[in-house]
Biopython code that builds the backbone (N, CA, C, O; Angstrom):
import numpy as np
from Bio.PDB.StructureBuilder import StructureBuilder

atoms = [
    (1, "MET", "N", (10.583, -9.049, -3.504)),
    (1, "MET", "CA", (10.948, -7.804, -2.869)),
    (1, "MET", "C", (11.113, -7.987, -1.366)),
    (1, "MET", "O", (12.046, -7.451, -0.768)),
    (2, "LEU", "N", (10.204, -8.745, -0.758)),
    (2, "LEU", "CA", (10.307, -8.956, 0.692)),
    (2, "LEU", "C", (11.591, -9.692, 1.053)),
    (2, "LEU", "O", (12.199, -9.407, 2.085)),
    (3, "GLU", "N", (12.007, -10.634, 0.216)),
    (3, "GLU", "CA", (13.258, -11.340, 0.478)),
    (3, "GLU", "C", (14.441, -10.381, 0.449)),
    (3, "GLU", "O", (15.367, -10.504, 1.251)),
    (4, "ALA", "N", (14.408, -9.437, -0.467)),
    (4, "ALA", "CA", (15.483, -8.442, -0.542)),
    (4, "ALA", "C", (15.470, -7.536, 0.677)),
    (4, "ALA", "O", (16.532, -7.160, 1.174)),
    (5, "LEU", "N", (14.303, -7.182, 1.162)),
    (5, "LEU", "CA", (14.212, -6.300, 2.334)),
    (5, "LEU", "C", (14.728, -6.972, 3.601)),
    (5, "LEU", "O", (15.248, -6.304, 4.495)),
    (6, "VAL", "N", (14.585, -8.284, 3.678)),
    (6, "VAL", "CA", (15.045, -9.017, 4.861)),
    (6, "VAL", "C", (16.541, -8.850, 5.068)),
    (6, "VAL", "O", (17.010, -8.754, 6.202)),
    (7, "THR", "N", (17.282, -8.816, 3.985)),
    (7, "THR", "CA", (18.739, -8.726, 4.100)),
    (7, "THR", "C", (19.275, -7.312, 3.862)),
    (7, "THR", "O", (20.486, -7.097, 3.913)),
    (8, "ALA", "N", (18.400, -6.361, 3.606)),
    (8, "ALA", "CA", (18.836, -4.992, 3.322)),
    (8, "ALA", "C", (19.235, -4.269, 4.611)),
    (8, "ALA", "O", (18.657, -4.498, 5.674)),
    (9, "ASN", "N", (20.217, -3.409, 4.494)),
    (9, "ASN", "CA", (20.625, -2.574, 5.618)),
    (9, "ASN", "C", (20.024, -1.183, 5.460)),
    (9, "ASN", "O", (19.820, -0.709, 4.342)),
    (10, "MET", "N", (19.745, -0.542, 6.569)),
    (10, "MET", "CA", (19.230, 0.819, 6.525)),
    (10, "MET", "C", (20.342, 1.757, 6.071)),
    (10, "MET", "O", (21.507, 1.579, 6.428)),
    (11, "VAL", "N", (19.971, 2.744, 5.289)),
    (11, "VAL", "CA", (20.937, 3.711, 4.791)),
    (11, "VAL", "C", (21.219, 4.774, 5.861)),
    (11, "VAL", "O", (22.352, 5.234, 5.999)),
    (12, "ASN", "N", (20.197, 5.156, 6.605)),
    (12, "ASN", "CA", (20.315, 6.166, 7.659)),
    (12, "ASN", "C", (19.723, 5.629, 8.954)),
    (12, "ASN", "O", (18.916, 4.699, 8.936)),
    (13, "ASP", "N", (20.118, 6.209, 10.063)),
    (13, "ASP", "CA", (19.541, 5.840, 11.351)),
    (13, "ASP", "C", (18.079, 6.293, 11.403)),
    (13, "ASP", "O", (17.730, 7.323, 10.827)),
    (14, "PRO", "N", (17.223, 5.527, 12.091)),
    (14, "PRO", "CA", (15.811, 5.909, 12.201)),
    (14, "PRO", "C", (15.662, 7.323, 12.765)),
    (14, "PRO", "O", (16.317, 7.695, 13.739)),
    (15, "GLY", "N", (14.785, 8.099, 12.127)),
    (15, "GLY", "CA", (14.493, 9.446, 12.595)),
    (15, "GLY", "C", (15.446, 10.527, 12.134)),
    (15, "GLY", "O", (15.242, 11.698, 12.453)),
    (16, "THR", "N", (16.499, 10.162, 11.380)),
    (16, "THR", "CA", (17.474, 11.177, 10.976)),
    (16, "THR", "C", (17.138, 11.820, 9.627)),
    (16, "THR", "O", (17.597, 12.926, 9.341)),
    (17, "ILE", "N", (16.354, 11.148, 8.809)),
    (17, "ILE", "CA", (16.013, 11.689, 7.494)),
    (17, "ILE", "C", (14.640, 11.154, 7.094)),
    (17, "ILE", "O", (14.266, 10.041, 7.463)),
    (18, "SER", "N", (13.916, 11.936, 6.358)),
    (18, "SER", "CA", (12.588, 11.525, 5.918)),
    (18, "SER", "C", (12.489, 11.699, 4.409)),
    (18, "SER", "O", (12.433, 12.822, 3.908)),
    (19, "ILE", "N", (12.467, 10.597, 3.700)),
    (19, "ILE", "CA", (12.307, 10.631, 2.255)),
    (19, "ILE", "C", (11.244, 9.610, 1.865)),
    (19, "ILE", "O", (10.957, 8.680, 2.618)),
    (20, "TYR", "N", (10.668, 9.793, 0.690)),
    (20, "TYR", "CA", (9.680, 8.852, 0.193)),
    (20, "TYR", "C", (10.349, 7.536, -0.174)),
    (20, "TYR", "O", (11.419, 7.522, -0.784)),
    (21, "CYS", "N", (9.718, 6.440, 0.197)),
    (21, "CYS", "CA", (10.267, 5.126, -0.103)),
    (21, "CYS", "C", (9.116, 4.123, -0.216)),
    (21, "CYS", "O", (8.240, 4.087, 0.648)),
    (22, "ASN", "N", (9.112, 3.322, -1.259)),
    (22, "ASN", "CA", (8.061, 2.321, -1.457)),
    (22, "ASN", "C", (8.209, 1.105, -0.559)),
    (22, "ASN", "O", (7.272, 0.313, -0.461)),
    (23, "ASP", "N", (9.343, 0.925, 0.100)),
    (23, "ASP", "CA", (9.559, -0.265, 0.924)),
    (23, "ASP", "C", (8.479, -0.426, 1.988)),
    (23, "ASP", "O", (8.003, -1.535, 2.230)),
    (24, "GLY", "N", (8.097, 0.663, 2.614)),
    (24, "GLY", "CA", (7.052, 0.601, 3.639)),
    (24, "GLY", "C", (5.719, 0.144, 3.071)),
    (24, "GLY", "O", (4.993, -0.611, 3.717)),
    (25, "PHE", "N", (5.393, 0.599, 1.868)),
    (25, "PHE", "CA", (4.150, 0.173, 1.223)),
    (25, "PHE", "C", (4.211, -1.303, 0.844)),
    (25, "PHE", "O", (3.202, -2.005, 0.915)),
    (26, "THR", "N", (5.378, -1.771, 0.447)),
    (26, "THR", "CA", (5.551, -3.184, 0.098)),
    (26, "THR", "C", (5.311, -4.057, 1.321)),
    (26, "THR", "O", (4.621, -5.073, 1.233)),
    (27, "VAL", "N", (5.867, -3.675, 2.446)),
    (27, "VAL", "CA", (5.678, -4.432, 3.686)),
    (27, "VAL", "C", (4.227, -4.326, 4.148)),
    (27, "VAL", "O", (3.640, -5.330, 4.551)),
    (28, "ALA", "N", (3.637, -3.131, 4.099)),
    (28, "ALA", "CA", (2.242, -2.944, 4.507)),
    (28, "ALA", "C", (1.312, -3.799, 3.658)),
    (28, "ALA", "O", (0.376, -4.409, 4.175)),
    (29, "GLU", "N", (1.569, -3.843, 2.360)),
    (29, "GLU", "CA", (0.743, -4.653, 1.464)),
    (29, "GLU", "C", (0.778, -6.122, 1.880)),
    (29, "GLU", "O", (-0.269, -6.766, 1.953)),
    (30, "ALA", "N", (1.957, -6.654, 2.150)),
    (30, "ALA", "CA", (2.087, -8.058, 2.543)),
    (30, "ALA", "C", (1.378, -8.329, 3.866)),
    (30, "ALA", "O", (0.706, -9.350, 4.011)),
    (31, "VAL", "N", (1.522, -7.429, 4.825)),
    (31, "VAL", "CA", (0.879, -7.603, 6.138)),
    (31, "VAL", "C", (-0.640, -7.555, 5.987)),
    (31, "VAL", "O", (-1.347, -8.404, 6.530)),
    (32, "ILE", "N", (-1.136, -6.571, 5.257)),
    (32, "ILE", "CA", (-2.591, -6.425, 5.075)),
    (32, "ILE", "C", (-3.177, -7.642, 4.379)),
    (32, "ILE", "O", (-4.229, -8.136, 4.785)),
    (33, "GLU", "N", (-2.514, -8.134, 3.333)),
    (33, "GLU", "CA", (-3.025, -9.309, 2.631)),
    (33, "GLU", "C", (-3.037, -10.537, 3.531)),
    (33, "GLU", "O", (-3.984, -11.323, 3.501)),
    (34, "ARG", "N", (-1.995, -10.703, 4.328)),
    (34, "ARG", "CA", (-1.917, -11.869, 5.221)),
    (34, "ARG", "C", (-2.981, -11.794, 6.315)),
    (34, "ARG", "O", (-3.651, -12.789, 6.591)),
    (35, "VAL", "N", (-3.143, -10.635, 6.936)),
    (35, "VAL", "CA", (-4.069, -10.488, 8.060)),
    (35, "VAL", "C", (-5.523, -10.477, 7.602)),
    (35, "VAL", "O", (-6.381, -11.107, 8.221)),
    (36, "SER", "N", (-5.795, -9.753, 6.510)),
    (36, "SER", "CA", (-7.186, -9.597, 6.070)),
    (36, "SER", "C", (-7.673, -10.751, 5.207)),
    (36, "SER", "O", (-8.876, -11.003, 5.136)),
    (37, "GLY", "N", (-6.748, -11.459, 4.546)),
    (37, "GLY", "CA", (-7.155, -12.511, 3.630)),
    (37, "GLY", "C", (-7.676, -11.966, 2.305)),
    (37, "GLY", "O", (-8.242, -12.707, 1.502)),
    (38, "MET", "N", (-7.482, -10.661, 2.078)),
    (38, "MET", "CA", (-7.942, -10.023, 0.844)),
    (38, "MET", "C", (-6.740, -9.474, 0.097)),
    (38, "MET", "O", (-5.662, -9.301, 0.665)),
    (39, "SER", "N", (-6.946, -9.201, -1.194)),
    (39, "SER", "CA", (-5.881, -8.526, -1.934)),
    (39, "SER", "C", (-5.756, -7.116, -1.383)),
    (39, "SER", "O", (-6.705, -6.579, -0.811)),
    (40, "PHE", "N", (-4.591, -6.521, -1.554)),
    (40, "PHE", "CA", (-4.354, -5.164, -1.069)),
    (40, "PHE", "C", (-5.350, -4.189, -1.692)),
    (40, "PHE", "O", (-5.919, -3.348, -0.996)),
    (41, "ALA", "N", (-5.561, -4.303, -3.014)),
    (41, "ALA", "CA", (-6.493, -3.417, -3.714)),
    (41, "ALA", "C", (-7.909, -3.573, -3.179)),
    (41, "ALA", "O", (-8.598, -2.576, -2.962)),
    (42, "ASP", "N", (-8.358, -4.816, -2.961)),
    (42, "ASP", "CA", (-9.704, -5.038, -2.427)),
    (42, "ASP", "C", (-9.830, -4.496, -1.007)),
    (42, "ASP", "O", (-10.860, -3.926, -0.648)),
    (43, "PHE", "N", (-8.792, -4.669, -0.204)),
    (43, "PHE", "CA", (-8.806, -4.133, 1.162)),
    (43, "PHE", "C", (-8.949, -2.616, 1.148)),
    (43, "PHE", "O", (-9.765, -2.052, 1.877)),
    (44, "LEU", "N", (-8.143, -1.957, 0.305)),
    (44, "LEU", "CA", (-8.231, -0.499, 0.219)),
    (44, "LEU", "C", (-9.625, -0.059, -0.204)),
    (44, "LEU", "O", (-10.182, 0.881, 0.363)),
    (45, "GLU", "N", (-10.190, -0.738, -1.202)),
    (45, "GLU", "CA", (-11.523, -0.390, -1.684)),
    (45, "GLU", "C", (-12.564, -0.549, -0.577)),
    (45, "GLU", "O", (-13.363, 0.355, -0.332)),
    (46, "GLN", "N", (-12.549, -1.706, 0.088)),
    (46, "GLN", "CA", (-13.568, -2.022, 1.092)),
    (46, "GLN", "C", (-13.401, -1.244, 2.388)),
    (46, "GLN", "O", (-14.377, -0.741, 2.944)),
    (47, "GLU", "N", (-12.183, -1.144, 2.863)),
    (47, "GLU", "CA", (-11.964, -0.580, 4.199)),
    (47, "GLU", "C", (-11.605, 0.904, 4.224)),
    (47, "GLU", "O", (-11.698, 1.539, 5.275)),
    (48, "ILE", "N", (-11.202, 1.461, 3.101)),
    (48, "ILE", "CA", (-10.790, 2.868, 3.107)),
    (48, "ILE", "C", (-11.581, 3.689, 2.098)),
    (48, "ILE", "O", (-12.312, 4.605, 2.476)),
    (49, "PHE", "N", (-11.436, 3.362, 0.812)),
    (49, "PHE", "CA", (-12.046, 4.198, -0.222)),
    (49, "PHE", "C", (-13.560, 4.294, -0.083)),
    (49, "PHE", "O", (-14.110, 5.396, -0.091)),
    (50, "SER", "N", (-14.245, 3.154, 0.046)),
    (50, "SER", "CA", (-15.706, 3.185, 0.116)),
    (50, "SER", "C", (-16.191, 3.836, 1.405)),
    (50, "SER", "O", (-17.198, 4.543, 1.391)),
    (51, "LYS", "N", (-15.502, 3.614, 2.510)),
    (51, "LYS", "CA", (-15.904, 4.210, 3.786)),
    (51, "LYS", "C", (-15.714, 5.715, 3.809)),
    (51, "LYS", "O", (-16.391, 6.422, 4.556)),
    (52, "MET", "N", (-14.788, 6.207, 2.985)),
    (52, "MET", "CA", (-14.553, 7.646, 2.904)),
    (52, "MET", "C", (-15.355, 8.290, 1.776)),
    (52, "MET", "O", (-15.284, 9.503, 1.576)),
    (53, "GLY", "N", (-16.116, 7.483, 1.041)),
    (53, "GLY", "CA", (-16.912, 8.003, -0.059)),
    (53, "GLY", "C", (-16.087, 8.379, -1.273)),
    (53, "GLY", "O", (-16.507, 9.215, -2.073)),
    (54, "LEU", "N", (-14.916, 7.773, -1.421)),
    (54, "LEU", "CA", (-14.022, 8.080, -2.540)),
    (54, "LEU", "C", (-14.428, 7.240, -3.749)),
    (54, "LEU", "O", (-13.882, 6.159, -3.970)),
    (55, "THR", "N", (-15.375, 7.732, -4.522)),
    (55, "THR", "CA", (-15.928, 6.968, -5.635)),
    (55, "THR", "C", (-15.067, 6.999, -6.889)),
    (55, "THR", "O", (-15.273, 6.183, -7.788)),
    (56, "ASN", "N", (-14.116, 7.909, -6.975)),
    (56, "ASN", "CA", (-13.230, 7.986, -8.138)),
    (56, "ASN", "C", (-11.787, 7.679, -7.762)),
    (56, "ASN", "O", (-10.851, 8.244, -8.328)),
    (57, "THR", "N", (-11.619, 6.777, -6.801)),
    (57, "THR", "CA", (-10.292, 6.404, -6.323)),
    (57, "THR", "C", (-10.148, 4.893, -6.408)),
    (57, "THR", "O", (-11.092, 4.161, -6.109)),
    (58, "SER", "N", (-8.974, 4.423, -6.814)),
    (58, "SER", "CA", (-8.741, 2.998, -6.930)),
    (58, "SER", "C", (-7.254, 2.716, -6.738)),
    (58, "SER", "O", (-6.413, 3.581, -6.982)),
    (59, "ALA", "N", (-6.940, 1.504, -6.302)),
    (59, "ALA", "CA", (-5.544, 1.085, -6.162)),
    (59, "ALA", "C", (-5.015, 0.516, -7.469)),
    (59, "ALA", "O", (-3.825, 0.219, -7.578)),
    (60, "TYR", "N", (-5.865, 0.363, -8.438)),
    (60, "TYR", "CA", (-5.487, -0.176, -9.735)),
    (60, "TYR", "C", (-6.389, 0.430, -10.793)),
    (60, "TYR", "O", (-7.411, 1.031, -10.462)),
    (61, "PHE", "N", (-6.031, 0.282, -12.056)),
    (61, "PHE", "CA", (-6.864, 0.819, -13.124)),
    (61, "PHE", "C", (-8.225, 0.145, -13.083)),
    (61, "PHE", "O", (-8.322, -1.077, -12.972)),
    (62, "SER", "N", (-9.257, 0.937, -13.173)),
    (62, "SER", "CA", (-10.598, 0.406, -13.161)),
    (62, "SER", "C", (-11.445, 1.159, -14.162)),
    (62, "SER", "O", (-11.412, 2.388, -14.210)),
    (63, "GLU", "N", (-12.200, 0.433, -14.960)),
    (63, "GLU", "CA", (-13.094, 1.053, -15.939)),
    (63, "GLU", "C", (-14.174, 1.878, -15.240)),
    (63, "GLU", "O", (-14.734, 2.796, -15.838)),
    (64, "ARG", "N", (-14.467, 1.559, -13.991)),
    (64, "ARG", "CA", (-15.537, 2.278, -13.294)),
    (64, "ARG", "C", (-15.121, 3.686, -12.873)),
    (64, "ARG", "O", (-15.973, 4.519, -12.563)),
    (65, "ILE", "N", (-13.819, 3.954, -12.862)),
    (65, "ILE", "CA", (-13.344, 5.271, -12.490)),
    (65, "ILE", "C", (-13.649, 6.235, -13.624)),
    (65, "ILE", "O", (-13.229, 6.030, -14.763)),
    (66, "ARG", "N", (-14.363, 7.257, -13.305)),
    (66, "ARG", "CA", (-14.766, 8.264, -14.282)),
    (66, "ARG", "C", (-13.554, 9.076, -14.727)),
    (66, "ARG", "O", (-12.770, 9.533, -13.895)),
    (67, "GLN", "N", (-13.407, 9.250, -15.999)),
    (67, "GLN", "CA", (-12.327, 10.071, -16.523)),
    (67, "GLN", "C", (-12.673, 11.526, -16.277)),
    (67, "GLN", "O", (-13.760, 11.972, -16.641)),
    (68, "VAL", "N", (-11.777, 12.264, -15.671)),
    (68, "VAL", "CA", (-12.018, 13.680, -15.345)),
    (68, "VAL", "C", (-11.311, 14.550, -16.347)),
    (68, "VAL", "O", (-11.382, 15.776, -16.259)),
]
sb = StructureBuilder()
sb.init_structure("model")
sb.init_model(0)
sb.init_chain("A")
sb.init_seg("    ")
for serial, (resi, resn, name, xyz) in enumerate(atoms, 1):
    if name == "N":
        sb.init_residue(resn, " ", resi, " ")
    sb.init_atom(name, np.array(xyz, "f"), 0.0, 1.0, " ", f" {name:<3s}", serial, name[0])
structure = sb.get_structure()
């Protein structure tokens, strides 16, 4: 995916439209994994979810997540 993003052109000029797009999450995931040395899911768990007390939140399916 990152290789495809390197050669991709923007569809709109920056700041002209705001729509949901996974490309930013794909790039963020790669940066976080490279800088932190952890998987994206582990980083989210350690640095965000646990610090916010989010005990029923996960970046991936987990048996520990209580079914609501």
